Backbone bond lengths (Angstrom), bond angles and torsions (degrees), N, CA, C in turn:
res aa  C-N    CA-C-N  psi(-1)  N-CA   C-N-CA  omega(-1)  CA-C   N-CA-C  phi
1 M - - - 1.442 - - 1.526 111.63 -
2 A 1.324 117.29 -36.40 1.466 120.41 -178.41 1.517 111.59 -58.82
3 K 1.322 117.08 -32.11 1.461 120.19 -178.95 1.530 111.56 -62.25
4 V 1.315 116.90 -38.27 1.466 121.10 178.86 1.526 110.25 -60.81
5 Y 1.331 116.62 -45.48 1.461 120.08 -179.04 1.525 111.89 -72.50
6 Y 1.303 116.64 -32.42 1.461 120.88 174.02 1.531 109.70 -59.37
7 E 1.318 116.07 -46.65 1.469 120.67 179.90 1.521 111.48 -66.75
8 K 1.335 117.76 -41.77 1.467 120.88 178.71 1.521 111.18 -61.82
9 L 1.330 116.92 -47.17 1.455 121.11 -178.62 1.524 111.25 -66.21
10 S 1.305 117.21 -44.83 1.472 121.31 178.81 1.524 111.08 -60.51
11 T 1.321 116.39 -44.46 1.464 121.16 -179.66 1.521 111.23 -64.79
12 L 1.328 117.14 -42.89 1.464 120.61 -179.74 1.524 110.90 -63.36
13 I 1.309 117.02 -45.48 1.466 120.46 -179.58 1.523 110.65 -63.32
14 S 1.311 116.67 -40.56 1.461 120.98 177.60 1.533 110.84 -63.99
15 H 1.319 116.28 -45.02 1.461 121.86 -179.67 1.535 111.69 -60.52
16 L 1.313 116.49 -37.62 1.460 121.16 -176.74 1.524 113.64 -84.14
17 D 1.335 118.02 -4.24 1.472 122.94 -178.70 1.525 111.92 53.76
18 I 1.316 116.44 43.93 1.466 121.66 -179.23 1.530 111.06 -60.57
19 D 1.324 117.29 -37.39 1.467 120.62 -179.19 1.524 112.22 -55.90
20 D 1.330 116.74 -32.25 1.463 121.02 -178.99 1.524 112.46 -74.49
21 E 1.319 117.63 -16.87 1.466 122.52 -173.83 1.528 114.30 -98.76
22 V 1.320 117.44 -16.88 1.465 120.57 -174.51 1.527 110.32 -129.71
23 S 1.329 115.24 159.37 1.467 119.06 179.31 1.527 112.07 -100.25
24 A 1.322 117.68 -0.42 1.472 121.69 -178.44 1.524 110.88 -77.52
25 D 1.333 115.63 153.19 1.457 121.25 171.53 1.525 107.56 -79.77
26 L 1.325 117.08 121.63 1.464 122.14 -176.84 1.519 110.84 -106.60
27 E 1.329 115.17 142.01 1.457 121.05 177.68 1.529 108.98 -149.62
28 V 1.326 115.82 134.20 1.459 121.45 174.99 1.525 107.55 -99.57
29 K 1.342 115.76 133.20 1.460 121.47 179.71 1.523 109.52 -134.13
30 H 1.325 115.43 157.04 1.465 120.56 173.06 1.526 107.80 -64.82
31 F 1.336 116.23 144.01 1.456 120.97 -174.86 1.522 108.25 -151.12
32 F 1.325 118.91 116.04 1.464 123.27 -175.83 1.524 109.00 46.77
33 S 1.334 117.31 -122.39 1.467 120.15 179.34 1.522 110.85 -98.56
34 G 1.319 116.94 19.83 1.457 121.13 -179.04 1.514 111.29 -143.04
35 A 1.326 114.95 -145.06 1.460 121.42 -179.45 1.521 108.57 -139.54
36 A 1.318 116.03 154.27 1.457 121.29 -179.39 1.519 110.24 -130.15
37 L 1.323 115.02 147.76 1.451 122.10 173.51 1.518 108.03 -99.59
38 Y 1.311 115.55 127.38 1.459 122.34 176.69 1.521 108.40 -109.73
39 A 1.325 115.88 136.46 1.463 122.70 173.43 1.520 106.08 -117.76
40 N 1.314 116.14 119.95 1.472 120.87 -176.01 1.526 111.05 50.68
41 K 1.318 115.99 42.75 1.467 125.52 175.38 1.534 114.76 71.30
42 A 1.320 117.58 12.83 1.470 121.62 176.67 1.528 108.68 -117.09
43 I 1.327 116.75 134.23 1.457 120.54 -177.94 1.535 110.40 -69.43
44 C 1.333 115.73 135.88 1.462 119.43 179.99 1.531 112.41 -132.37
45 A 1.310 118.35 -14.64 1.466 121.54 179.20 1.520 108.59 -157.04
46 S 1.331 115.20 156.20 1.464 119.28 176.22 1.522 109.62 -149.67
47 W 1.324 114.82 155.10 1.455 121.63 175.93 1.517 106.67 -131.30
48 S 1.303 115.43 120.88 1.462 122.18 -176.91 1.526 108.47 -139.92
49 P 1.321 118.00 -179.46 1.466 119.13 178.63 1.537 113.59 -55.36
50 G 1.325 118.18 -26.32 1.471 121.39 179.36 1.511 113.76 -75.30
51 G 1.326 116.72 -27.52 1.459 120.27 -179.34 1.519 112.39 145.59
52 L 1.319 114.61 -166.31 1.454 123.61 -178.35 1.527 107.75 -102.82
53 A 1.331 116.80 120.99 1.461 121.64 -174.95 1.526 110.69 -117.10
54 F 1.331 114.98 145.06 1.456 121.83 -179.09 1.519 110.55 -130.20
55 K 1.335 115.86 140.77 1.466 121.49 171.97 1.526 106.00 -81.91
56 L 1.329 115.91 118.78 1.456 120.89 -175.93 1.526 109.57 -133.14
57 S 1.312 116.00 171.49 1.464 119.66 177.74 1.523 109.43 -63.24
58 K 1.313 115.26 153.41 1.465 120.49 -179.51 1.527 110.63 -56.90
59 T 1.317 117.31 -41.62 1.462 121.95 -179.93 1.522 111.42 -61.08
60 E 1.317 116.38 -44.66 1.461 119.67 -179.35 1.523 111.92 -69.39
61 V 1.319 116.87 -38.49 1.471 119.94 177.33 1.523 109.62 -60.98
62 V 1.321 117.56 -47.16 1.471 121.24 179.61 1.521 110.37 -59.90
63 R 1.320 117.51 -43.14 1.471 121.73 -179.73 1.519 110.91 -62.34
64 L 1.325 117.16 -46.21 1.472 121.20 -178.52 1.528 111.53 -66.38
65 L 1.331 116.42 -40.45 1.466 119.85 180.00 1.525 111.18 -69.43
66 S 1.317 117.58 -42.09 1.469 120.28 -177.82 1.526 111.89 -70.01
67 S 1.322 117.24 -26.38 1.468 120.32 178.05 1.532 111.87 -89.18
68 S 1.325 116.43 -0.05 1.472 123.44 -178.89 1.529 113.44 63.32
69 K 1.328 117.01 20.36 1.462 120.32 174.61 1.519 110.87 -77.41
70 A 1.325 116.16 -23.78 1.459 121.60 -179.59 1.528 108.65 -140.93
71 K 1.324 114.03 168.31 1.469 121.16 178.31 1.520 108.40 -120.33
72 P 1.327 116.92 161.55 1.469 119.28 173.73 1.532 109.73 -64.72
73 L 1.290 116.72 150.06 1.464 121.59 179.35 1.522 109.84 -87.22
74 Q 1.317 115.34 121.68 1.459 123.22 172.83 1.526 106.14 -133.43
75 Y 1.324 116.89 124.82 1.458 119.41 -179.31 1.523 112.14 -77.92
76 F 1.328 116.25 -25.05 1.450 120.77 179.95 1.516 108.00 -131.56
77 E 1.316 117.18 149.54 1.461 122.00 -174.65 1.524 113.49 -50.85
78 K 1.307 117.00 -43.83 1.471 119.83 -178.72 1.530 111.74 -105.97
79 G 1.329 116.24 14.89 1.456 120.48 -179.93 1.517 112.15 -79.26
80 H 1.322 115.22 171.24 1.462 120.00 -180.00 1.531 110.06 -74.04
81 I 1.313 115.49 157.72 1.464 121.31 177.24 1.520 107.93 -80.62
82 K 1.318 115.40 130.85 1.467 121.77 -179.77 1.533 108.43 -80.95
83 E 1.308 116.06 110.20 1.464 121.78 -178.02 1.524 111.30 -63.95
84 G 1.324 116.58 145.10 1.460 121.69 174.98 1.510 114.57 83.21
85 Y 1.329 116.82 9.77 1.466 120.50 -179.00 1.520 110.58 -125.56
86 A 1.327 115.22 144.61 1.461 122.54 171.70 1.522 107.11 -120.50
87 M 1.338 116.08 134.82 1.461 120.82 -177.82 1.529 109.72 -115.98
88 F 1.318 114.23 134.01 1.455 121.48 178.57 1.522 108.64 -107.76
89 E 1.326 115.32 122.66 1.463 120.10 178.68 1.522 109.69 -78.19
90 N 1.314 115.92 152.34 1.474 123.07 176.70 1.531 113.21 50.26
91 P 1.321 118.24 54.68 1.467 120.23 -176.22 1.524 113.91 -62.52
92 E 1.317 117.32 -24.82 1.460 119.31 -178.90 1.526 112.86 -72.68
93 S 1.335 116.89 -13.09 1.460 119.35 178.96 1.531 111.93 -82.60
94 S 1.333 117.52 -7.03 1.461 122.61 177.83 1.525 110.34 -102.82
95 R 1.336 115.22 160.51 1.463 119.85 174.54 1.526 108.93 -61.84
96 K 1.311 116.14 139.98 1.466 119.72 -179.49 1.523 111.46 -58.49
97 S 1.314 116.87 -36.66 1.468 120.21 -176.58 1.527 112.48 -63.47
98 R 1.334 117.74 -21.11 1.466 121.32 178.27 1.519 111.87 -57.46
99 W 1.324 117.21 -31.00 1.463 121.66 -170.99 1.528 114.27 -86.38
100 K 1.309 118.20 -16.52 1.468 120.11 -173.87 1.531 112.29 -57.34
101 N 1.303 117.57 -48.37 1.462 120.71 -178.60 1.523 111.58 -62.63
102 Y 1.324 116.61 -37.69 1.470 119.40 177.93 1.531 111.15 -65.65
103 F 1.326 117.67 -40.72 1.462 119.82 177.04 1.528 110.70 -61.44
104 I 1.322 116.59 -45.12 1.465 120.39 -178.72 1.536 110.53 -62.41
105 K 1.327 116.58 -42.78 1.474 119.79 177.74 1.530 111.04 -64.60
106 A 1.325 116.63 -42.63 1.473 120.41 -179.39 1.517 111.22 -63.58
107 I 1.299 117.03 -42.13 1.467 121.28 177.93 1.525 109.13 -62.34
108 G 1.322 116.55 -41.09 1.469 121.31 178.10 1.522 112.61 -62.34
109 Q 1.314 118.11 -27.79 1.469 121.51 179.41 1.523 112.37 -69.00
110 V 1.318 117.17 -27.51 1.464 119.80 -176.30 1.523 114.03 -113.61
111 A 1.306 116.88 -19.52 1.482 120.17 -175.89 1.516 111.89 -84.17
């Protein structure tokens, strides 16, 4: 299953030309049952069966969660909530361009 998310994440990042927008070294790797984007060897985003998650500022995470635009990131049903991340369910139902700004912000959080 991780291979599917690896391909989805790699394709999305390529489509959005993220490399042209940031100075960080980017790499997509398999991660649990999904895939993760690393910027300068630090994880900043992931795509798994739960959705597409981004490492964002605390203020932005609170705003997204309180407006119900995103959910807290949990890798397992009864697992702990991963602080500093907002997860968007069904990312493929949105325009691809919607995600570019979130990727850039997430990369900025770790780079």
